[in-house]
C-alpha positions in Angstrom: -24.3 -26.8 71.9 -25.3 -25.3 75.2 -23.6 -26.1 78.6 -24.6 -24.8 82.0 -22.4 -24.8 85.1 -21.8 -22.9 88.3 -24.9 -20.8 87.9 -23.8 -19.5 84.4 -25.1 -20.2 81.0 -22.2 -20.6 78.5 -22.8 -20.3 74.8 -21.1 -22.9 72.7 -20.9 -23.1 68.8 -23.6 -24.5 66.6 -24.4 -24.2 62.9 -27.2 -21.7 62.1 -28.7 -19.3 59.5 -28.9 -15.5 59.5 -31.8 -13.9 57.5 -31.1 -10.4 56.3 -33.4 -8.4 54.1 -35.2 -11.4 52.8 -31.9 -13.3 51.9 -30.8 -16.3 53.9 -27.0 -16.4 54.5 -25.2 -19.5 55.7 -23.3 -18.6 58.8 -21.2 -21.8 59.0 -19.7 -22.7 62.4 -20.9 -20.4 65.1 -24.5 -19.5 64.0 -27.4 -18.8 66.3 -27.2 -20.5 69.7 -30.4 -21.9 71.2 -31.1 -23.4 74.7 -33.6 -26.3 74.5 -36.7 -26.0 76.7 -35.8 -29.1 78.7 -32.2 -28.1 79.2 -30.6 -28.1 82.7 -30.7 -24.5 84.0 -29.1 -22.5 86.8 -31.4 -20.2 88.9 -29.9 -17.1 90.3 -30.7 -15.4 93.5 -33.4 -13.4 91.8 -34.8 -16.6 90.4 -34.4 -15.5 86.7 -33.1 -18.0 84.3 -31.5 -17.5 80.8 -33.2 -20.3 78.8 -31.7 -19.4 75.3 -29.4 -17.1 73.5 -29.4 -16.5 69.8 -26.7 -14.5 68.0 -25.0 -14.7 64.5 -21.4 -15.8 64.3 -20.7 -13.2 61.5 -22.4 -10.1 60.1 -21.7 -7.6 57.4 -20.5 -4.2 58.4 -23.7 -2.5 57.3 -25.9 -4.8 59.6 -26.7 -4.3 63.3 -25.6 -6.9 65.8 -28.7 -8.4 67.5 -28.4 -10.7 70.5 -31.7 -12.4 71.4 -32.3 -13.8 75.0 -35.2 -15.8 76.5 -35.7 -15.2 80.2 -37.8 -17.1 82.6 -38.8 -16.3 86.2 -38.5 -19.3 88.4 -39.9 -17.4 91.4 -43.5 -16.6 92.2 -43.6 -12.9 91.6 -42.9 -10.6 88.7 -39.5 -9.0 88.8 -37.7 -6.3 86.8 -34.0 -6.5 86.0 -31.5 -4.7 83.7 -30.1 -6.9 80.9 -26.7 -5.7 79.5 -24.7 -6.6 76.4 -21.0 -6.2 76.7 -18.5 -6.2 73.8 -14.8 -6.5 73.4 -13.0 -5.9 70.2 -9.7 -7.5 71.2 -11.0 -10.9 72.4 -10.1 -10.1 76.0 -13.0 -10.7 78.3 -11.4 -8.4 80.9 -11.9 -5.3 78.5 -15.6 -5.8 77.9 -17.6 -2.6 77.5 -21.3 -2.3 77.9 -22.8 -1.4 74.5 -26.5 -2.0 75.0 -28.9 -2.3 78.1 -32.5 -2.9 78.6 -34.9 -2.9 81.6 -36.9 -6.1 81.4 -39.9 -7.1 83.5 -40.3 -10.9 83.7 -43.5 -12.4 85.1 -43.6 -15.8 86.8 -46.3 -16.9 84.4 -44.4 -17.0 81.0 -40.9 -16.5 79.5 -39.8 -13.1 78.1 -37.8 -12.6 74.9 -35.3 -9.8 74.9 -33.3 -8.4 72.0 -30.2 -6.3 72.5 -29.0 -4.4 69.4 -25.7 -2.8 68.5 -25.9 -0.4 65.5 -23.5 -0.7 62.5 -21.8 2.6 63.2 -20.7 1.2 66.6 -18.8 -1.7 64.9 -15.9 -2.1 62.5 -14.6 -5.2 60.7 -13.0 -7.7 63.1 -13.5 -10.4 65.7 -15.6 -9.5 68.8 -16.2 -11.2 72.2 -19.6 -10.5 73.7 -21.1 -11.2 77.2 -24.7 -10.9 78.6 -25.3 -9.9 82.2 -28.6 -9.8 84.1 -28.7 -7.3 86.9 -26.7 -4.1 87.2 -23.9 -5.6 89.3 -23.9 -9.2 88.3 -21.2 -10.9 86.4 -21.7 -12.0 82.8 -23.8 -15.1 82.7 -23.1 -16.0 79.1 -20.4 -15.2 76.6 -19.7 -15.8 72.9 -18.0 -14.4 69.8 -19.1 -12.7 66.5 -17.1 -11.6 63.4 -17.9 -8.4 61.6 -16.9 -9.2 58.0 -14.6 -7.0 55.9 -16.7 -5.4 53.1 -15.8 -5.9 49.4 -12.5 -3.9 49.0 -11.1 -3.7 45.6 -7.4 -3.4 44.9 -6.2 -2.3 41.4 -2.7 -3.1 40.1 -1.4 -1.8 36.7 0.2 -4.9 35.1 0.9 -3.4 31.7 4.0 -5.2 30.5 5.4 -2.8 27.8 4.1 0.7 27.6 6.7 1.7 25.0 5.5 0.9 21.5 6.4 1.8 17.9 3.7 3.8 16.1 1.5 1.7 14.0 1.5 -1.3 16.3 -1.0 -2.1 19.1 -0.4 -2.1 22.8 -2.3 -3.9 25.6 -3.0 -2.0 28.7 -3.7 -4.5 31.5 -4.8 -4.2 35.2 -5.4 -6.8 37.9 -8.5 -6.2 40.0 -8.7 -8.1 43.4 -11.6 -8.2 45.9 -9.7 -8.1 49.2 -13.0 -8.2 51.2 -14.7 -11.1 52.8 -17.7 -11.4 50.4 -18.8 -10.8 46.8 -18.9 -7.3 45.3 -19.3 -5.6 41.9 -16.8 -3.2 40.4 -16.5 -1.4 37.0 -13.1 -1.0 35.4 -12.6 1.8 32.9 -9.4 2.2 30.8 -8.7 5.3 28.7 -5.8 7.1 27.0 -5.4 10.9 26.9 -4.9 10.9 23.1 -5.2 14.7 22.8 -2.8 15.2 25.7 -5.0 17.8 27.4 -5.2 16.1 30.8 -8.8 15.0 30.3 -10.3 11.6 29.6 -13.3 11.8 27.3 -15.7 9.1 26.3 -14.1 9.1 22.9 -10.8 8.3 24.5 -12.1 5.4 26.5 -10.7 2.1 25.3 -12.8 -0.3 27.4 -15.3 -0.5 30.2 -16.0 -3.8 32.0 -18.1 -4.8 35.0 -16.9 -7.6 37.2 -18.6 -9.5 40.1 -15.9 -10.9 42.3 -16.1 -13.1 45.4 -13.9 -12.3 48.4 -10.3 -13.0 47.5 -11.1 -13.4 43.8 -9.1 -11.6 41.1 -9.8 -10.6 37.5 -7.5 -9.3 34.7 -8.9 -6.4 32.6 -7.3 -5.7 29.2 -7.8 -2.9 26.6 -6.0 -2.5 23.3 -4.7 0.9 22.2 -4.2 1.5 18.5 -1.3 3.8 17.7 -1.6 4.3 14.0 -3.2 7.8 14.3 -1.1 8.8 17.3 1.9 11.1 16.8 5.1 10.0 18.4 5.2 11.2 22.0 4.2 10.4 25.6 0.5 9.8 26.5 -1.0 9.3 29.9 -3.4 6.5 30.5 -5.8 5.8 33.3 -7.3 2.7 34.8 -10.1 3.6 37.2 -12.8 1.9 39.3 -15.4 3.5 41.6 -12.9 3.4 44.5 -9.4 3.6 43.1 -7.4 4.8 40.1 -4.0 3.7 38.6 -2.2 5.8 35.9 0.7 5.2 33.6 2.5 6.6 30.6 2.3 5.2 27.1 5.4 6.1 25.0 4.7 6.0 21.2 7.9 5.9 19.2 8.5 7.0 15.6 9.1 3.9 13.4 12.3 3.7 11.4 11.9 6.5 8.9 14.6 7.0 6.2 15.1 10.6 4.9 17.3 11.5 2.0 19.4 14.6 1.7 22.4 16.0 -0.2 21.7 14.1 -3.4 24.5 14.5 -6.0 24.8 13.3 -9.6 27.1 14.2 -12.5 25.8 17.1 -14.5 27.0 15.5 -17.7 27.7 11.9 -18.5 28.8 10.3 -21.8 26.3 7.7 -23.1 27.4 4.2 -22.2 29.2 5.3 -19.1 27.9 4.5 -15.5 26.7 7.6 -13.7 27.3 7.4 -10.0 24.4 9.0 -8.0 25.0 9.4 -4.2 22.7 10.4 -1.4 22.9 10.8 2.4 20.3 8.7 4.1 19.3 9.2 7.8 17.0 7.2 10.0 15.1 9.9 11.8 12.9 7.3 13.7 13.3 6.1 17.3 14.1 2.5 16.4 16.4 0.5 14.1 15.1 -0.4 10.6 15.8 -1.4 7.0 14.6 0.3 3.8 15.4 0.3 0.1 17.1 3.3 -1.4 15.8 3.4 -5.0 16.5 5.5 -8.1 13.9 5.5 -10.9 14.3 6.8 -14.4 11.5 8.9 -15.8 12.7 8.1 -19.3 12.9 4.4 -19.0 11.1 1.8 -17.0 14.3 1.1 -15.0 15.0 1.1 -11.3 18.2 0.6 -9.3 17.8 -0.3 -5.6 19.9 -1.0 -2.6 18.9 -2.2 0.9 20.1 -0.1 3.8 19.9 -0.9 7.6 20.3 2.0 10.1 20.0 2.4 13.8 17.9 5.2 15.2 19.4 8.6 14.2 22.2 6.9 12.2 23.4 8.4 8.9 25.1 6.8 5.9 26.0 7.7 2.3 24.6 5.4 -0.5 26.0 5.4 -4.0 24.2 3.8 -6.9 25.5 3.4 -10.4 23.1 4.2 -13.3 23.7 2.6 -16.7 23.3 5.2 -19.5 23.6 2.8 -22.4 19.9 3.0 -23.2 19.4 6.6 -22.4 19.1 9.0 -25.3 21.1 12.2 -25.5 19.7 15.0 -23.5 18.6 15.7 -19.9 17.0 12.9 -18.0 15.1 13.3 -14.7 15.3 10.6 -12.0 13.7 10.3 -8.6 15.8 9.0 -5.8 14.5 8.1 -2.4 13.1 5.6 0.2 9.6 4.5 1.0 9.0 7.7 2.9 11.0 10.4 1.2 12.2 11.1 -2.4 14.4 13.7 -4.0 14.6 14.6 -7.7 17.9 14.4 -9.5 18.8 15.1 -13.2 21.8 14.4 -15.5 22.5 15.2 -19.1 23.6 12.3 -21.3 26.0 13.4 -23.9 26.6 11.5 -27.2 27.5 11.9 -30.7 24.7 11.7 -33.3 25.5 11.2 -36.9 22.9 12.5 -39.3 23.0 11.4 -43.0 21.8 13.8 -45.7 22.1 14.7 -49.4 22.2 11.1 -50.7 23.5 10.9 -54.2 23.6 7.8 -56.5 22.3 6.4 -59.8 18.5 6.1 -60.2 19.2 3.4 -62.8 22.1 1.1 -62.5 23.2 -0.9 -65.7 24.8 -4.2 -65.0 28.6 -3.9 -65.3 28.7 -0.2 -64.5 30.5 1.3 -61.5 28.0 2.6 -58.9 29.0 5.6 -56.9 27.0 6.5 -53.8 27.8 9.4 -51.5 26.1 11.3 -48.7 26.9 14.0 -46.1 27.5 12.8 -42.6 27.2 15.4 -39.8 27.8 15.0 -36.0 24.8 16.8 -34.5 25.7 15.6 -31.0 27.6 17.3 -28.2 30.7 15.1 -28.1 33.2 13.7 -30.6 32.3 10.3 -31.8 33.3 7.5 -34.2 30.8 5.5 -36.1 30.7 2.9 -38.9 29.0 4.4 -42.0 27.5 1.7 -44.3 26.0 1.4 -47.7 23.1 -1.0 -47.6 20.8 -2.5 -50.2 17.6 -4.5 -49.9 18.8 -7.6 -51.8 16.2 -9.9 -50.4 13.2 -7.6 -51.2 11.9 -7.2 -47.6 12.2 -3.4 -47.7 14.9 -3.5 -45.1 18.3 -2.8 -46.7 21.0 -5.1 -45.4 24.6 -4.3 -44.7 27.1 -6.3 -46.8 30.5 -5.2 -45.7 30.7 -1.9 -47.5 31.5 0.6 -44.7 33.9 3.2 -43.4 34.7 4.4 -39.9 34.2 8.1 -39.5 35.3 10.3 -36.6 33.6 13.7 -36.2 33.7 16.5 -33.6 30.4 18.2 -32.6 29.1 20.1 -35.6 31.6 18.6 -38.0 30.6 17.2 -41.4 32.2 15.0 -44.0 31.2 13.5 -47.3 31.3 9.7 -47.5 31.7 8.1 -50.9 31.4 4.5 -51.9 32.3 3.0 -55.4 30.8 -0.4 -55.9 30.6 -2.8 -58.9 27.2 -4.6 -59.1 26.6 -7.6 -61.2 23.9 -10.2 -61.9 26.6 -13.0 -61.9 27.3 -14.8 -58.6 31.0 -14.2 -58.2 33.3 -13.7 -55.3 34.7 -10.6 -57.0 31.6 -8.6 -56.1 30.6 -7.7 -52.5 26.9 -8.4 -52.8 24.6 -11.2 -53.9 23.7 -11.2 -57.6 21.1 -8.5 -58.4 18.0 -9.2 -60.4 16.7 -6.8 -63.0 14.3 -5.0 -60.6 14.0 -2.0 -58.3 15.9 -2.0 -55.0 15.8 0.2 -52.0 19.3 1.3 -50.9 20.9 3.9 -48.8 23.7 5.1 -46.6 23.3 4.5 -42.9 25.0 5.6 -39.7 24.2 4.1 -36.3 21.7 6.9 -35.7 20.1 7.8 -39.0 19.8 7.0 -42.7 19.2 8.4 -46.2 17.6 6.0 -48.6 16.0 5.9 -52.0 15.1 3.5 -54.9 17.4 2.3 -57.7 16.4 0.3 -60.8 18.8 -2.4 -62.1 18.8 -2.7 -65.9 20.7 -5.0 -68.3 23.7 -3.4 -69.9 22.1 -3.4 -73.4 19.2 -1.3 -72.2 21.5 1.6 -71.6 21.5 2.7 -75.3 17.9 1.6 -76.1 19.0 -1.8 -77.5 17.0 -5.0 -77.7 17.3 -8.5 -76.4 15.4 -11.8 -76.3 12.6 -10.0 -74.5 9.6 -9.2 -76.7 8.5 -5.6 -76.8 10.3 -2.5 -75.8 12.3 -2.6 -72.6 13.7 0.9 -72.7 12.6 3.6 -70.3 10.2 6.1 -72.0 11.7 9.5 -72.4 8.3 11.0 -73.6 5.5 12.4 -71.4 4.1 9.0 -70.6 5.5 5.5 -70.1 3.6 2.4 -71.1 2.4 -0.2 -68.6 5.0 -2.6 -69.9 7.8 0.1 -69.6 6.8 0.9 -66.0 6.7 -2.8 -65.1 10.1 -3.6 -66.7 11.6 -0.5 -65.1 10.4 -1.3 -61.7 10.4 -5.1 -61.6 12.4 -6.3 -64.7 9.3 -8.2 -66.0 6.6 -7.7 -68.6 3.3 -6.3 -67.5 1.4 -9.5 -68.2 3.9 -11.5 -66.1 3.2 -9.8 -62.7 0.4 -10.5 -60.2 -3.0 -8.8 -60.3 -2.2 -6.7 -57.2 1.0 -5.5 -58.8 -0.8 -4.7 -62.1 -3.3 -2.6 -60.2 -0.6 -0.6 -58.6 1.3 -0.2 -61.9 -2.0 1.0 -63.5 -2.4 3.6 -60.8 1.1 4.9 -61.5 0.4 4.8 -65.3 -2.8 6.8 -64.9 -1.1 9.5 -62.8 1.6 10.4 -65.3 3.5 12.5 -66.1 6.1 12.0 -63.4 7.6 14.9 -61.4 10.7 16.4 -62.8 13.8 14.2 -62.5 11.9 11.0 -61.7 12.2 7.9 -63.9 9.5 5.2 -63.8 11.8 3.0 -61.7 12.0 5.6 -59.0 8.2 6.1 -58.7 7.0 4.1 -55.7 3.5 2.7 -55.1 1.6 3.6 -51.9 2.5 0.1 -50.6 6.2 0.7 -51.1 6.0 4.1 -49.4 4.1 2.7 -46.5 6.6 -0.1 -45.9 9.8 1.9 -46.6 9.0 5.2 -45.0 6.5 4.4 -42.2 7.4 0.8 -41.3 3.9 -0.4 -42.1 3.4 -4.1 -41.4 2.8 -5.0 -45.1 4.6 -7.9 -46.7 5.7 -7.6 -50.3 3.5 -9.6 -52.7 0.4 -9.6 -50.4 -2.7 -7.6 -51.1 -2.2 -4.1 -49.9 -5.1 -2.7 -47.7 -4.4 1.0 -47.7 -7.4 1.8 -45.5 -6.1 -0.6 -43.0 -3.4 1.9 -42.0 -4.2 4.5 -39.4 -5.6 7.8 -40.7 -2.5 9.8 -39.9 -0.3 7.3 -41.8 -2.7 7.3 -44.7 -2.5 11.0 -45.1 1.3 10.9 -45.0 1.6 8.1 -47.6 -0.9 9.9 -49.9 1.1 13.1 -49.7 4.3 11.3 -50.6 2.6 9.4 -53.4 1.1 12.6 -54.9 4.5 14.4 -54.8 5.8 12.0 -57.5 3.5 13.4 -60.1 3.2 16.7 -61.9 -0.6 17.1 -61.5 -3.1 16.5 -58.7 -5.6 15.1 -61.2 -6.5 11.4 -61.5 -7.6 9.1 -58.7 -5.9 11.1 -56.0 -7.2 10.4 -52.5 -8.2 13.6 -50.8 -7.6 14.1 -47.1 -10.3 15.0 -44.5 -9.3 18.7 -44.5 -9.3 18.8 -48.4 -12.7 17.3 -48.6 -14.0 19.6 -45.8 -12.7 22.7 -47.6 -14.1 21.6 -51.0 -17.5 20.9 -49.5 -17.9 23.4 -46.6 -15.0 25.9 -47.2 -13.6 25.3 -43.7 -11.2 22.9 -42.0 -12.4 19.5 -40.7 -12.0 20.4 -37.1 -14.4 23.3 -37.4 -17.2 21.2 -38.6 -20.1 19.9 -36.5 -20.1 16.3 -35.4 -22.6 15.3 -38.1 -20.7 17.0 -40.9 -17.5 15.4 -39.7 -19.2 12.0 -40.0 -20.3 12.9 -43.6 -16.7 13.8 -44.5 -15.4 10.5 -43.1 -17.9 8.6 -45.2 -16.9 10.5 -48.4 -13.3 9.8 -47.6 -13.8 6.1 -47.4 -16.0 6.2 -50.6 -12.8 7.1 -52.6 -11.5 3.6 -52.1 -14.5 1.8 -53.4 
């Protein structure tokens, strides 16, 4: 709105637009001021009239201030006058300073437009009062105000909440960016951590780079995540930077709770069955409190003992763990003791008595009613004195596992000491409480003398009392053991099983026939003592073969086959007959070298020949 009075043109406030560089900016209240053509005017003594004034109410600091005037000459002649623009930065019209002047020639025929310009370098941000004067000594004829806007000014604040972090966890580095200027601007925020601690920030160390466009007074939080898994404990500088400002801080990476073991102790020797106490000093060398398990593991057994320990940073404690030695064999055992981050080896020697049984003596043939005397040497081969129950056992239920039946004796021996243990037992075929075992049938039994650690066993044939002198009974045919070079099929069957040859199963007949064909027996062996391959496999090598079932010799592993065959052959005086030859024997017979020295194809031929022996 324009108002004129007392010969002066006063500039009011109206809304307007400012066009800068092709962009139209809204100026709000106080835009360009225009004087309408039909407005009331005041004519000075020189008959010049200011018909209109145009000026922005606000400008950016990089823009010039332009004040546009329209002058008319109400007289009849052309006149030339100085037009001056005066400016005050403090709003006080008394301190106005002339900042631009122009000599203007105004004809009486038509209006003249005048533009007064103030360059950006003459202005700074703030509120200005301006005045326009026509004539070198005249007073201002019009006044107004203009604001030079504050440019986008970005303020950066480090708002990281916790810059102390345990290694292995992540930390957020945060910054608040604020545009303190009057209008929108663009700023790039870069966040980096000096991971190599050399004082430089490389592209590889940059965590985040973000570009923000903020209006005047607007704020934006910028966040970057630092991963500390690969960072050694220590102090690291970080930087948050824009084009105009930088903020720095320190990231402290702490060592997590780390439990170290030291001064491990264990007993050098421990008696089997006792608890061995193993102790260790545990220290938390980390920077924070924590909990870990102290564990001792046995290399001999799949056994672990563990205890949970909680320690503050740099705290130390002693942990003691008891190790059960009941299931540990005699000798030195290695253990590993430690935490999740540190281990220490420890060893201990388990001492125990060990009773070996040897030189078993007893009857090969027991006649019903006779006293049976069994004896064996018992030796303590261990390293401490021990006491054990020494037992005589007999396989009374025919499962090839001799059972204890109450005939035993406690024996105490020092290391290296031996004694002879002797048992006198009456065996009978009659079920009577006067005898310590179940009634025995007329057959062959496995029996032996056992300690807790070892055994010595053999076979014994039970015969009727009348067979002792070659007598006869209600059985048809001879039942006496042959004392010649060869025993008959019936004699072998009766000696071993107490039955006639034609009374046993086909599988048993086949095995008896094999023994019969391999005669004569080795010196000192009676028919009852000669064992079939099946019996040897079950009794000596714990083969899973049930008595009475068909025996599949080739079903055993090759190593066991060779051992059984060797034990079987040792019962006879000659190697002739249907002897099963081993791989090495066949290789030497065929190629005059050992099996392992043959080519792959020749080894395959030997294995085929070996299997052909069982067809």
